[in-house]
Backbone as JSON, one array per atom type, in Angstrom:
{
  "sequence": "MLDKLPSLTETVRIHNLRADKSLGQHFLLDQNVTDKIARYAVPLEGVSTVEIGPGPGGLTRALLSAGAGSVLAIEMDERFLPALAEIGRASGERLRVYKGNGLKVDIGNELTGPIKIISNLPYNVGTKMLINWLTATPLFWQQMVLMFQKEVAQRITAAPGDSGYGRLAILTQSTAQAQIVMEVPAHVFTPPPKVDSAVVLLDPLPENERFKDLKTLGMVTHAAFIMRRKMLRRSLKPFAKTHDINLSEWLQAADINEESRPETLSVPDFHRLTREFIRLRSAP",
  "N": [[177.07, 76.56, 156.78], [179.11, 76.69, 155.01], [180.19, 74.38, 154.01], [178.37, 73.77, 152.08], [179.16, 75.09, 149.87], [180.36, 75.54, 146.39], [183.25, 73.75, 145.46], [186.7, 75.22, 145.57], [188.02, 75.1, 143.17], [185.93, 74.72, 141.51], [184.56, 77.06, 141.98], [186.31, 79.02, 140.83], [186.1, 78.28, 138.24], [183.35, 78.64, 137.74], [183.07, 81.42, 138.05], [184.87, 82.48, 136.29], [187.5, 83.04, 136.83], [190.84, 84.25, 136.72], [194.19, 84.28, 137.47], [196.06, 87.24, 137.88], [199.18, 87.96, 137.11], [200.51, 90.38, 137.21], [199.69, 91.57, 139.34], [200.55, 90.04, 141.4], [199.14, 87.77, 141.88], [198.45, 84.38, 142.77], [196.7, 81.58, 142.92], [195.72, 79.88, 145.79], [194.49, 76.83, 146.04], [194.36, 74.53, 147.37], [192.86, 72.85, 149.92], [193.69, 71.53, 152.14], [196.19, 72.65, 152.68], [195.43, 75.51, 153.05], [193.79, 75.18, 155.31], [195.73, 74.34, 157.25], [197.28, 76.64, 157.48], [195.46, 78.35, 158.51], [195.19, 77.01, 161.17], [197.44, 77.86, 162.48], [196.85, 80.19, 163.48], [194.91, 80.11, 165.29], [193.62, 80.48, 168.67], [190.73, 81.94, 167.22], [188.28, 82.96, 167.87], [186.69, 85.74, 169.29], [188.42, 87.77, 168.33], [189.29, 90.1, 165.79], [189.71, 89.23, 162.55], [191.81, 89.67, 159.85], [192.33, 89.63, 156.34], [194.28, 90.11, 153.66], [193.95, 90.49, 150.27], [192.26, 88.23, 149.44], [191.47, 86.84, 147.1], [189.93, 84.25, 145.21], [189.0, 83.15, 147.6], [189.98, 80.98, 149.33], [191.7, 80.7, 151.59], [190.03, 82.29, 153.21], [187.79, 80.84, 153.56], [188.85, 78.85, 155.09], [189.73, 80.16, 157.42], [187.12, 81.1, 158.45], [185.98, 78.57, 158.8], [187.65, 77.7, 160.9], [186.79, 78.79, 163.13], [186.76, 81.68, 163.16], [185.02, 84.47, 164.22], [184.7, 86.99, 163.11], [185.65, 88.3, 160.1], [187.5, 90.48, 158.17], [187.92, 90.96, 154.83], [190.25, 92.22, 152.65], [190.11, 93.32, 149.38], [191.25, 94.28, 146.28], [190.67, 93.77, 143.74], [187.97, 93.69, 141.77], [186.92, 91.56, 140.55], [186.84, 89.32, 142.13], [184.84, 89.8, 143.92], [182.13, 88.8, 143.75], [182.33, 85.96, 144.31], [183.42, 86.08, 146.86], [181.34, 87.3, 148.06], [179.53, 85.31, 148.09], [180.61, 83.47, 150.02], [180.5, 85.15, 152.18], [177.66, 85.24, 152.66], [177.26, 82.46, 153.11], [178.63, 82.13, 155.43], [177.06, 83.13, 157.48], [177.2, 85.96, 157.58], [179.51, 86.65, 158.76], [181.71, 87.49, 157.48], [183.25, 90.35, 156.21], [183.64, 92.2, 153.32], [185.97, 94.47, 152.08], [186.43, 96.65, 149.58], [189.41, 97.6, 148.33], [192.88, 98.94, 148.42], [195.06, 97.0, 150.01], [197.67, 98.17, 151.0], [196.92, 100.74, 151.57], [194.75, 100.73, 153.49], [193.89, 101.67, 156.57], [194.14, 99.57, 158.9], [194.04, 99.51, 161.71], [192.36, 101.72, 162.33], [190.02, 100.71, 161.27], [189.15, 98.62, 162.6], [188.4, 97.42, 166.02], [189.52, 96.19, 169.16], [191.13, 93.12, 169.79], [193.39, 92.2, 167.06], [194.11, 90.07, 164.42], [196.22, 89.28, 161.69], [195.97, 87.57, 158.86], [197.39, 86.15, 156.06], [197.92, 85.29, 152.68], [199.98, 86.98, 151.32], [200.29, 89.31, 148.44], [202.91, 88.78, 146.16], [204.25, 91.06, 145.06], [203.94, 93.16, 146.85], [204.23, 92.42, 149.39], [206.38, 92.71, 151.29], [206.44, 95.38, 151.81], [203.94, 95.79, 153.02], [204.3, 94.38, 155.23], [206.38, 95.98, 156.65], [204.89, 98.24, 157.02], [203.15, 97.47, 158.87], [204.78, 96.61, 160.98], [205.82, 99.11, 161.79], [203.69, 100.55, 162.68], [202.03, 102.92, 164.84], [200.03, 103.28, 167.42], [201.18, 99.89, 167.92], [198.93, 97.78, 166.4], [198.22, 95.24, 166.07], [197.68, 91.84, 167.24], [198.62, 89.37, 166.54], [200.29, 87.84, 163.64], [200.07, 86.03, 160.79], [201.64, 85.18, 158.01], [202.12, 84.61, 154.53], [204.88, 84.61, 152.42], [207.15, 84.82, 149.6], [209.55, 82.31, 149.7], [212.24, 83.02, 149.91], [211.97, 85.77, 150.89], [210.78, 85.21, 153.3], [212.74, 83.92, 154.63], [214.76, 85.87, 154.86], [213.23, 87.61, 156.58], [213.46, 86.12, 159.05], [216.15, 85.66, 159.58], [219.2, 85.15, 160.95], [222.21, 86.79, 162.56], [225.08, 86.37, 160.35], [223.8, 84.65, 158.63], [223.03, 84.23, 155.21], [220.94, 85.99, 154.28], [220.58, 87.72, 156.15], [219.78, 91.0, 157.3], [218.65, 94.46, 156.85], [215.67, 93.92, 156.88], [215.34, 91.81, 158.53], [216.35, 92.77, 160.87], [214.71, 95.04, 161.41], [212.17, 93.68, 161.68], [212.64, 91.7, 163.77], [213.09, 93.5, 165.76], [210.71, 94.18, 166.71], [209.01, 92.11, 166.78], [208.75, 88.57, 167.52], [209.67, 86.2, 165.32], [209.09, 83.45, 163.13], [209.57, 80.9, 160.79], [206.94, 78.68, 160.04], [205.95, 76.95, 158.26], [206.55, 75.55, 155.09], [205.59, 76.16, 151.71], [205.22, 74.49, 148.72], [205.71, 75.42, 145.4], [204.06, 74.19, 143.43], [201.55, 73.79, 144.52], [200.0, 76.08, 143.96], [197.95, 77.88, 141.7], [198.15, 79.87, 138.98], [201.43, 78.0, 139.18], [203.86, 79.66, 140.94], [207.27, 80.83, 140.28], [208.87, 80.2, 142.35], [209.25, 78.75, 145.65], [207.06, 79.08, 148.59], [206.75, 80.4, 151.94], [205.35, 80.26, 155.42], [205.24, 82.76, 157.76], [205.17, 83.23, 161.23], [204.23, 85.67, 163.35], [204.69, 87.24, 166.5], [204.18, 89.97, 168.68], [206.87, 91.37, 170.36], [207.01, 92.09, 174.04], [206.08, 95.17, 175.02], [208.05, 96.82, 176.33], [210.31, 95.85, 175.29], [210.47, 96.23, 172.63], [212.14, 98.07, 170.0], [211.98, 101.5, 169.81], [212.46, 103.58, 167.81], [212.01, 102.99, 164.9], [212.3, 104.04, 162.44], [214.64, 105.56, 162.48], [216.38, 103.37, 162.99], [216.06, 101.92, 160.75], [217.21, 103.63, 158.87], [220.02, 103.55, 159.73], [220.59, 100.79, 159.4], [220.18, 100.37, 156.79], [222.18, 102.0, 155.8], [224.4, 100.68, 156.69], [224.26, 98.11, 155.46], [224.56, 98.66, 152.74], [227.0, 98.04, 151.78], [227.62, 95.3, 152.48], [229.6, 93.41, 152.79], [231.77, 94.87, 153.42], [233.98, 96.29, 155.97], [232.61, 97.98, 158.85], [233.81, 100.58, 159.38], [234.14, 101.42, 156.73], [231.6, 101.12, 155.47], [229.79, 102.64, 156.9], [231.0, 105.14, 156.7], [230.22, 107.14, 154.65], [227.62, 107.79, 155.58], [227.94, 108.61, 158.15], [229.36, 110.98, 157.62], [227.49, 112.45, 156.14], [225.8, 113.14, 158.16], [227.35, 114.56, 159.92], [228.84, 113.35, 161.92], [231.24, 111.99, 163.93], [232.78, 109.22, 162.92], [234.49, 107.19, 164.18], [234.22, 107.89, 166.89], [231.5, 107.5, 167.1], [231.15, 104.59, 166.66], [232.92, 103.68, 168.84], [231.51, 104.49, 171.03], [229.19, 103.03, 170.88], [230.35, 100.58, 171.44], [231.26, 98.98, 169.28], [233.21, 97.22, 167.22], [235.2, 98.72, 164.76], [236.14, 97.26, 162.73], [234.4, 95.33, 162.2], [231.95, 93.52, 160.28], [228.81, 94.27, 158.82], [227.02, 92.07, 158.75], [227.62, 90.52, 160.8], [226.98, 91.72, 163.2], [224.64, 91.64, 165.93], [221.0, 91.85, 166.53], [220.62, 93.47, 168.94], [223.07, 94.94, 168.91], [222.83, 96.52, 166.69], [220.87, 98.07, 167.72], [222.07, 99.45, 169.88], [223.9, 100.95, 168.3], [222.26, 102.56, 166.91], [221.01, 104.02, 168.93], [223.14, 105.4, 169.95], [223.73, 106.91, 167.68], [221.52, 108.42, 167.48], [221.86, 110.1, 169.76], [224.38, 111.36, 169.47], [223.76, 112.94, 167.21], [221.87, 114.64, 168.1], [223.39, 115.99, 170.0], [224.73, 119.12, 171.13]],
  "CA": [[176.75, 76.4, 155.37], [180.32, 76.83, 154.17], [180.46, 73.07, 153.38], [177.59, 73.63, 150.84], [179.59, 76.11, 148.67], [181.07, 74.8, 145.42], [184.78, 73.63, 145.78], [187.32, 76.39, 145.16], [188.29, 74.83, 141.72], [184.63, 74.88, 140.85], [184.31, 78.39, 142.13], [187.22, 79.75, 139.94], [185.48, 77.96, 136.85], [182.0, 79.33, 137.57], [183.24, 82.93, 137.9], [185.92, 82.68, 135.13], [188.58, 83.72, 137.37], [192.25, 83.97, 136.25], [195.24, 85.06, 138.27], [196.67, 88.38, 137.4], [200.47, 87.94, 137.57], [200.98, 91.78, 137.35], [199.21, 92.04, 140.75], [201.28, 89.01, 142.26], [198.23, 86.78, 142.18], [198.68, 82.93, 142.48], [195.45, 81.06, 143.81], [195.91, 78.73, 146.62], [193.22, 76.13, 146.06], [194.51, 73.18, 148.31], [192.17, 73.04, 151.18], [194.6, 71.06, 153.26], [197.12, 73.76, 153.01], [194.71, 76.65, 153.69], [193.34, 74.75, 156.79], [196.87, 74.28, 158.16], [197.66, 77.98, 157.72], [194.53, 78.91, 159.61], [195.46, 76.52, 162.55], [198.57, 78.49, 163.21], [196.29, 81.52, 163.91], [193.92, 79.83, 166.4], [192.14, 80.73, 168.61], [190.12, 83.13, 166.31], [187.21, 83.67, 168.53], [186.89, 86.97, 170.1], [189.37, 88.63, 167.72], [188.97, 90.54, 164.46], [190.68, 88.71, 161.66], [192.06, 90.5, 158.65], [192.91, 89.0, 155.27], [194.66, 90.95, 152.59], [193.95, 89.81, 148.97], [191.73, 86.81, 149.56], [191.17, 86.34, 145.87], [188.58, 83.52, 145.3], [188.5, 82.88, 148.95], [190.4, 79.61, 149.83], [192.07, 80.86, 153.03], [188.99, 82.94, 153.84], [186.91, 79.85, 154.01], [189.65, 78.1, 156.18], [189.62, 81.02, 158.67], [185.89, 81.04, 158.93], [185.82, 77.21, 159.31], [188.45, 77.52, 161.98], [186.18, 79.62, 164.16], [186.69, 83.26, 163.17], [183.83, 85.24, 164.41], [184.67, 88.17, 162.32], [186.77, 88.47, 159.12], [187.63, 91.59, 157.21], [188.79, 90.62, 153.67], [190.53, 93.42, 151.77], [190.35, 92.97, 147.99], [191.23, 95.48, 145.39], [190.3, 93.21, 142.39], [186.56, 93.47, 141.95], [186.45, 90.28, 139.8], [186.66, 88.32, 143.2], [183.85, 90.16, 144.87], [181.0, 87.94, 143.79], [182.73, 84.72, 145.02], [183.52, 86.44, 148.21], [179.94, 87.63, 148.61], [178.8, 83.92, 148.4], [181.11, 83.08, 151.27], [179.8, 85.96, 153.24], [176.32, 84.73, 153.0], [177.24, 81.02, 153.66], [179.24, 82.31, 156.78], [176.22, 83.88, 158.35], [177.62, 87.36, 157.58], [180.8, 86.67, 159.65], [182.71, 87.93, 156.55], [182.98, 91.54, 155.58], [184.57, 92.5, 152.23], [186.3, 95.87, 151.93], [187.19, 96.8, 148.28], [190.49, 98.69, 148.35], [194.2, 98.45, 148.44], [195.61, 96.75, 151.4], [198.6, 99.05, 151.41], [196.39, 101.99, 151.87], [193.8, 100.65, 154.42], [194.37, 101.78, 157.95], [193.45, 98.48, 159.62], [193.93, 99.85, 163.1], [191.33, 102.54, 162.6], [188.82, 100.02, 160.7], [188.7, 97.51, 163.62], [188.69, 97.59, 167.43], [189.8, 95.15, 169.96], [192.45, 92.25, 169.21], [193.37, 91.99, 165.71], [195.08, 89.17, 163.8], [196.29, 89.4, 160.33], [196.33, 86.14, 158.36], [197.14, 86.41, 154.78], [198.81, 84.93, 151.6], [200.33, 88.27, 150.7], [200.75, 89.43, 147.01], [204.23, 88.77, 146.08], [204.83, 92.33, 144.73], [203.86, 94.17, 147.84], [204.25, 91.72, 150.76], [207.57, 93.16, 152.28], [206.06, 96.78, 152.09], [202.98, 95.68, 153.87], [204.98, 94.07, 156.58], [207.1, 97.02, 157.2], [203.89, 99.2, 157.44], [202.4, 96.9, 160.13], [205.69, 96.55, 162.16], [206.05, 100.42, 162.14], [202.41, 101.24, 163.1], [202.14, 103.45, 166.05], [200.35, 102.17, 168.09], [201.08, 98.56, 167.26], [197.41, 97.49, 166.49], [197.82, 93.82, 165.91], [198.08, 90.8, 168.21], [199.43, 88.33, 165.84], [200.25, 87.87, 162.12], [200.33, 84.58, 160.06], [201.74, 85.74, 156.7], [202.8, 83.88, 153.56], [205.73, 85.28, 151.59], [208.2, 84.06, 148.94], [210.48, 81.68, 150.74], [213.49, 83.8, 150.02], [211.68, 86.77, 151.79], [210.59, 84.55, 154.77], [214.2, 83.54, 155.22], [215.23, 87.18, 155.1], [212.57, 88.12, 157.77], [213.78, 85.38, 160.34], [217.53, 85.46, 159.45], [220.15, 85.48, 162.21], [223.59, 87.21, 162.13], [225.78, 85.34, 159.67], [222.93, 84.06, 157.59], [223.09, 85.14, 153.87], [219.7, 86.75, 154.18], [220.43, 88.65, 157.27], [219.9, 92.49, 156.88], [217.64, 95.35, 157.34], [214.44, 93.45, 157.1], [215.46, 90.78, 159.67], [216.63, 93.54, 162.14], [213.37, 95.74, 161.71], [211.21, 92.7, 162.08], [212.92, 91.14, 165.17], [213.08, 94.65, 166.94], [209.31, 94.46, 167.08], [208.42, 90.83, 167.08], [209.24, 87.2, 167.36], [209.35, 85.66, 163.91], [209.63, 81.96, 162.81], [208.97, 80.12, 159.66], [206.28, 77.48, 160.61], [205.48, 76.02, 157.16], [206.96, 75.86, 153.7], [204.61, 75.77, 150.71], [205.94, 74.38, 147.5], [205.09, 76.22, 144.17], [203.12, 73.39, 142.61], [200.23, 73.89, 145.13], [199.41, 77.15, 143.48], [197.38, 77.92, 140.44], [199.26, 79.02, 138.36], [202.44, 77.82, 140.15], [204.89, 80.72, 140.78], [208.6, 80.28, 139.94], [209.54, 80.15, 143.74], [208.46, 78.27, 146.77], [206.59, 80.12, 149.61], [206.85, 79.96, 153.36], [204.38, 81.07, 156.23], [205.86, 83.27, 158.99], [204.26, 83.57, 162.32], [204.9, 86.85, 164.01], [204.08, 87.63, 167.77], [204.78, 91.19, 169.14], [207.57, 91.49, 171.64], [206.5, 92.81, 175.1], [206.33, 96.56, 174.71], [209.37, 97.48, 176.74], [211.37, 95.09, 174.42], [210.45, 96.7, 171.23], [212.8, 99.32, 169.73], [210.88, 102.53, 169.61], [212.56, 104.42, 166.68], [212.3, 102.1, 163.85], [212.67, 104.79, 161.39], [216.21, 105.82, 162.45], [217.02, 102.08, 162.97], [215.97, 101.6, 159.33], [218.27, 104.49, 158.17], [221.2, 103.02, 160.1], [220.89, 99.43, 158.92], [220.24, 100.56, 155.26], [223.55, 102.47, 155.35], [225.39, 99.5, 156.96], [224.17, 96.97, 154.46], [224.76, 98.92, 151.35], [228.16, 97.43, 151.44], [227.51, 94.24, 153.54], [230.91, 92.78, 152.93], [232.81, 95.76, 153.91], [234.05, 96.72, 157.34], [231.83, 99.3, 159.28], [234.51, 101.82, 159.16], [234.05, 101.71, 155.28], [230.26, 101.09, 154.94], [229.12, 103.72, 157.4], [231.66, 106.42, 156.49], [229.42, 108.19, 153.99], [226.37, 108.14, 156.43], [228.47, 109.43, 159.28], [229.79, 112.19, 157.11], [226.33, 113.11, 155.86], [225.15, 113.63, 159.37], [228.33, 115.34, 160.56], [229.2, 112.69, 163.0], [232.78, 111.32, 163.95], [232.56, 107.75, 162.86], [235.24, 106.44, 165.33], [233.53, 108.23, 168.17], [230.23, 106.79, 167.25], [231.36, 103.19, 166.91], [233.29, 103.34, 169.99], [230.37, 104.92, 172.13], [228.29, 101.94, 170.8], [231.09, 99.46, 171.7], [231.24, 98.23, 168.11], [234.6, 97.15, 166.58], [235.12, 99.25, 163.49], [236.47, 96.3, 161.72], [233.27, 94.37, 162.04], [231.1, 93.74, 159.08], [227.28, 94.48, 159.36], [226.25, 90.91, 158.65], [227.95, 89.78, 161.92], [226.41, 92.36, 164.25], [223.36, 91.16, 166.36], [219.95, 92.97, 166.55], [220.83, 94.46, 170.11], [224.26, 95.75, 168.43], [222.22, 97.65, 165.97], [220.0, 98.94, 168.69], [223.11, 100.43, 170.46], [224.53, 101.88, 167.23], [221.3, 103.57, 166.49], [220.78, 104.93, 170.16], [224.34, 106.45, 169.93], [223.6, 107.73, 166.41], [220.53, 109.45, 167.91], [222.47, 110.83, 170.95], [225.48, 112.28, 168.94], [223.14, 113.77, 166.3], [221.14, 115.58, 168.87], [224.34, 116.71, 170.82], [225.01, 120.53, 170.61]],
  "C": [[177.97, 76.53, 154.43], [180.59, 75.49, 153.39], [179.56, 72.87, 152.12], [178.16, 74.47, 149.61], [180.3, 75.09, 147.62], [182.68, 74.78, 145.78], [185.36, 74.9, 145.09], [187.67, 76.32, 143.62], [186.99, 75.15, 140.98], [184.24, 76.35, 140.78], [185.02, 79.41, 141.0], [186.53, 79.53, 138.51], [184.25, 78.79, 136.82], [182.12, 80.8, 137.33], [184.29, 83.31, 136.99], [186.91, 83.4, 135.66], [189.89, 83.35, 136.83], [193.07, 84.88, 137.08], [195.89, 86.15, 137.45], [198.14, 88.42, 137.9], [201.02, 89.24, 137.9], [200.67, 92.3, 138.9], [199.76, 90.94, 141.82], [200.3, 88.05, 142.58], [198.61, 85.26, 141.85], [197.63, 82.26, 143.47], [196.04, 79.77, 144.51], [194.63, 77.98, 146.84], [193.21, 74.79, 146.88], [193.96, 73.42, 149.65], [192.93, 72.57, 152.42], [195.6, 72.09, 153.6], [196.49, 75.05, 153.62], [194.3, 76.39, 155.22], [194.55, 74.67, 157.69], [197.37, 75.66, 158.5], [196.76, 78.63, 158.82], [194.66, 78.3, 161.01], [196.47, 77.21, 163.26], [198.01, 79.81, 163.84], [195.31, 81.33, 165.19], [194.31, 80.17, 167.74], [191.76, 81.98, 167.89], [188.93, 83.61, 166.84], [187.54, 84.73, 169.35], [187.99, 87.93, 169.62], [188.84, 88.94, 166.35], [190.1, 90.14, 163.55], [190.76, 89.45, 160.33], [192.74, 89.64, 157.71], [193.09, 90.0, 154.17], [194.66, 90.02, 151.26], [193.46, 88.46, 148.97], [191.54, 86.15, 148.28], [189.84, 85.39, 145.81], [188.25, 82.92, 146.65], [188.9, 81.62, 149.69], [190.8, 79.79, 151.3], [190.97, 81.63, 153.68], [188.02, 81.86, 154.31], [187.56, 79.1, 155.24], [189.48, 78.87, 157.54], [188.24, 81.0, 159.33], [185.58, 79.61, 159.52], [186.64, 76.96, 160.69], [187.84, 78.29, 163.26], [186.17, 81.12, 164.25], [185.32, 83.92, 163.31], [183.57, 86.49, 163.46], [185.92, 88.3, 161.36], [186.56, 89.69, 158.22], [188.48, 91.2, 156.16], [188.91, 91.9, 152.84], [190.98, 93.1, 150.49], [190.25, 94.09, 147.12], [190.65, 95.02, 143.94], [188.81, 92.97, 142.43], [186.09, 92.08, 141.19], [186.23, 89.2, 140.92], [185.47, 88.61, 144.03], [182.6, 89.3, 144.89], [181.17, 86.69, 144.5], [182.8, 85.02, 146.46], [182.21, 86.72, 148.91], [179.18, 86.24, 148.98], [179.31, 83.25, 149.65], [180.62, 83.81, 152.41], [178.5, 85.36, 153.79], [176.32, 83.27, 153.71], [177.86, 81.09, 155.25], [178.28, 82.92, 157.88], [176.57, 85.31, 158.64], [178.77, 87.52, 158.53], [181.83, 87.47, 158.77], [182.2, 89.44, 156.04], [183.97, 91.88, 154.59], [184.73, 93.95, 152.01], [186.96, 95.87, 150.56], [188.23, 98.01, 148.34], [191.87, 98.11, 148.38], [194.74, 98.27, 149.77], [196.74, 97.61, 151.94], [198.07, 100.33, 151.88], [195.31, 102.08, 153.04], [194.51, 100.8, 155.71], [193.6, 100.92, 158.78], [193.07, 98.86, 161.09], [192.74, 100.86, 163.37], [189.9, 101.88, 162.06], [188.4, 99.08, 161.78], [189.02, 98.08, 165.0], [188.87, 96.24, 167.98], [190.97, 94.32, 169.3], [192.25, 91.98, 167.75], [194.43, 91.06, 165.18], [195.04, 89.4, 162.27], [196.7, 88.17, 159.73], [196.15, 86.16, 156.8], [198.23, 85.71, 153.87], [199.02, 86.26, 150.82], [200.77, 88.35, 149.2], [202.25, 89.61, 147.04], [204.95, 90.21, 145.93], [204.81, 93.42, 145.82], [203.99, 93.61, 149.29], [205.2, 92.26, 151.67], [207.06, 94.6, 152.7], [204.88, 96.72, 153.09], [203.42, 95.27, 155.33], [205.63, 95.19, 157.33], [206.0, 98.05, 157.74], [203.27, 98.63, 158.81], [203.42, 96.98, 161.27], [205.97, 98.18, 162.58], [204.92, 101.22, 162.74], [202.55, 101.65, 164.45], [200.55, 103.94, 166.32], [200.35, 100.9, 167.43], [199.58, 97.98, 167.47], [197.17, 95.94, 166.44], [198.34, 92.96, 166.97], [199.05, 89.77, 167.82], [199.3, 88.44, 164.38], [200.73, 86.53, 161.74], [200.39, 85.03, 158.62], [202.51, 84.92, 155.77], [203.61, 84.92, 152.58], [206.51, 84.37, 150.57], [209.14, 83.44, 149.95], [211.7, 82.4, 151.03], [213.18, 85.03, 151.2], [211.36, 86.3, 153.24], [211.83, 84.36, 155.3], [214.93, 84.87, 155.65], [214.64, 87.76, 156.49], [213.03, 87.37, 159.11], [215.26, 85.08, 160.32], [218.22, 85.81, 160.68], [221.51, 86.0, 161.68], [224.44, 86.07, 161.54], [225.09, 84.66, 158.58], [223.14, 84.88, 156.25], [222.06, 86.15, 153.68], [219.55, 87.79, 155.24], [220.74, 90.09, 156.83], [218.8, 93.3, 157.45], [216.21, 94.85, 157.75], [214.34, 92.65, 158.4], [215.58, 91.72, 160.91], [215.38, 94.4, 162.53], [212.4, 94.78, 162.33], [211.49, 92.28, 163.52], [213.16, 92.2, 166.12], [211.58, 94.97, 167.33], [208.64, 93.19, 167.4], [209.3, 89.61, 167.02], [208.84, 86.64, 166.05], [209.88, 84.36, 163.67], [208.79, 81.54, 161.58], [208.27, 78.82, 160.24], [205.77, 76.64, 159.46], [206.07, 76.59, 155.85], [205.83, 75.28, 152.77], [205.2, 75.67, 149.37], [205.06, 75.04, 146.32], [203.96, 75.49, 143.54], [201.71, 73.35, 143.3], [199.43, 75.02, 144.66], [198.94, 77.0, 142.12], [197.42, 79.34, 139.91], [200.53, 78.96, 139.39], [203.44, 79.09, 139.88], [206.31, 79.97, 140.57], [209.31, 79.9, 141.16], [208.62, 79.43, 144.7], [208.11, 79.46, 147.75], [206.86, 79.57, 150.93], [205.96, 80.87, 154.22], [205.27, 81.35, 157.41], [204.88, 83.59, 160.05], [204.87, 84.65, 163.12], [204.1, 87.31, 165.34], [204.82, 88.89, 168.26], [205.59, 90.86, 170.34], [206.81, 92.22, 172.75], [206.91, 94.3, 174.77], [207.57, 97.14, 175.21], [210.47, 96.71, 176.16], [211.56, 95.63, 173.06], [211.3, 98.0, 171.05], [211.8, 100.21, 169.28], [211.11, 103.26, 168.25], [213.05, 103.59, 165.45], [212.72, 102.84, 162.55], [214.25, 105.06, 161.27], [216.84, 104.4, 162.4], [217.04, 101.64, 161.47], [217.05, 102.38, 158.49], [219.7, 103.87, 158.4], [221.57, 101.64, 159.47], [220.96, 99.46, 157.41], [221.66, 100.96, 154.96], [224.51, 101.32, 155.58], [225.47, 98.44, 155.91], [224.3, 97.35, 153.1], [226.02, 98.22, 150.8], [228.39, 96.37, 152.52], [228.83, 93.5, 153.79], [231.97, 93.48, 153.5], [232.85, 95.91, 155.46], [233.09, 97.9, 157.75], [232.52, 100.48, 159.1], [234.41, 102.39, 157.7], [232.52, 101.98, 154.96], [229.61, 102.25, 155.51], [229.97, 105.16, 157.29], [230.94, 107.51, 155.82], [228.22, 108.71, 154.88], [226.73, 108.99, 157.51], [228.84, 110.76, 158.8], [228.58, 113.09, 156.81], [225.76, 113.86, 157.07], [226.15, 114.31, 160.27], [228.6, 114.63, 161.93], [230.58, 111.96, 162.96], [232.38, 109.9, 163.97], [233.29, 106.94, 163.99], [234.53, 106.71, 166.63], [232.2, 107.4, 168.36], [230.36, 105.27, 167.33], [231.92, 102.87, 168.34], [232.31, 103.48, 171.22], [229.38, 103.61, 172.08], [228.87, 100.47, 171.04], [230.99, 98.31, 170.53], [232.58, 98.31, 167.49], [234.43, 97.74, 165.09], [235.52, 98.41, 162.37], [235.47, 95.19, 161.56], [232.57, 94.62, 160.88], [229.54, 93.66, 159.52], [226.71, 93.14, 159.49], [226.7, 90.06, 159.95], [227.4, 90.45, 163.3], [224.88, 91.89, 164.53], [222.3, 92.31, 166.35], [220.26, 93.96, 167.78], [222.25, 95.37, 169.68], [223.76, 96.83, 167.49], [221.36, 98.65, 166.69], [221.08, 99.97, 169.33], [223.57, 101.36, 169.54], [223.54, 102.77, 166.99], [221.0, 104.54, 167.66], [221.86, 105.85, 170.1], [224.31, 107.34, 168.82], [222.61, 108.9, 166.9], [221.04, 110.46, 168.81], [223.44, 111.84, 170.23], [224.78, 113.2, 167.84], [222.45, 114.95, 166.96], [222.12, 116.47, 169.83], [224.65, 118.26, 170.29], [226.34, 120.55, 170.16]]
}
């Protein structure tokens, strides 16, 4: 019955919906685009699908049409609930709408079995949501297909030497394989944002390949990239001093040249740097 629903544009008109820019809302009403995003997540049968911030339900419809047997849509803006309820009825109750803040919902406790998160994330909280899901213990998701501002997507997938390479890339790539699979121009949104967007596909690394202590890794990378153009002997000096660690000993133990700049270090380099930091900090 999904094809019996009014078009998305008509749904927005019927329910008098307007995007709230303060909440990072931009409606994606192009069915060709939403269908393509959903295809990156298939197969959806036999998994619990989660969407954050569905708005009027464009991607929601695409996920259900692509075969999702169970979709949990988390929406904090009650203006969209009537339109989403219509989709739920048309889907044969395959859609469950949870009114709440996606940042605060413990998805791993809400659902059981394989979980996929497919969302056009609100611009203002997308990065924070990603970090929450990457650092979840245990890792509860099987796959994520997420749309971000293009610049954020490039930072997530950046390699050493890229202008966007930094803490976000290292944390992400310590947990998952990440690749940009689709770019979405601003003009397909209503209202159009000032920047283009991109869709990132994330698949968890095998458990034995994931870096376990992402909190400490985040501390080390944050300290290193505060002065990303400086040599490590300069950028990490205040951090080492704060933790009463000899910087030269630390870098030597990690087999890192003190004249290297953080933007040139690989993800495994930062793993070694963090492991040695943990060892030296705990040494008597």
